[in-house]
matplotlib code that plots the C-alpha trace (Angstrom):
import matplotlib.pyplot as plt

x = [2.8, -0.6, -1.3, -4.0, -4.8, -6.9, -9.1, -10.7, -7.2, -6.0, -6.2, -5.3, -2.0, -0.6, 2.9, 2.4, 1.6, 4.9, 6.9, 5.3, 3.3, 2.9, 1.0, -0.7, -2.5, -4.9, -8.1, -9.8, -11.5, -8.2, -9.0, -6.4, -6.7, -4.2, -3.2, -3.9, -1.6, 1.3, 4.2, 7.0, 9.3, 7.6, 8.4, 11.0, 8.8, 5.8, 7.8, 8.9, 5.3, 4.3, 7.2, 6.3, 2.6, 1.9, -0.9, 0.7, -2.4, -0.5, 0.0, 2.1, 1.4, 3.6]
y = [1.8, 0.6, -0.6, -3.1, -3.9, -6.9, -5.3, -8.6, -9.8, -6.5, -6.5, -2.8, -3.5, -0.2, -1.5, -0.1, 3.3, 3.3, 2.1, 4.4, 7.2, 9.3, 6.4, 4.5, 6.1, 5.0, 6.9, 8.2, 4.7, 2.9, 1.6, 1.7, 4.3, 4.5, 6.2, 3.6, 5.2, 6.8, 8.6, 6.2, 8.1, 6.2, 2.7, 1.8, 2.7, 0.9, -2.2, -2.1, -1.7, -4.7, -6.7, -5.8, -6.4, -9.3, -10.8, -9.9, -8.0, -5.5, -6.1, -3.8, -3.8, -2.0]
z = [-12.0, -10.8, -7.3, -6.4, -2.8, -2.1, 0.5, 1.4, 2.4, 4.0, 7.8, 8.2, 10.0, 8.5, 7.7, 4.1, 5.5, 7.4, 4.4, 1.8, 3.6, 0.4, -1.2, 1.7, 4.6, 7.4, 7.6, 10.8, 11.2, 10.8, 7.3, 4.5, 1.8, -1.1, -4.3, -7.1, -9.7, -7.8, -9.5, -10.6, -8.2, -5.4, -6.8, -4.2, -1.3, -2.8, -3.4, 0.2, 1.3, -0.7, 0.9, 4.5, 4.1, 6.6, 4.4, 1.0, -0.1, -2.3, -6.0, -8.2, -12.0, -14.5]

ax = plt.figure().add_subplot(projection="3d")
ax.plot(x, y, z, "-o")
ax.set_aspect("equal")
plt.show()
């Protein structure tokens, strides 16, 4: 699984960090940081994070 976040679209709402905290985090400045190739065991949480993103900035590739 590969995650691509359109950082031009991302508005740093942090909903992804709530849905999948092992993959998405907010840094000290409130900007999104994420693991681009997380373990497959996180798929459900990553899909949930993509679904709850208010601007639909998260793409999941297999």
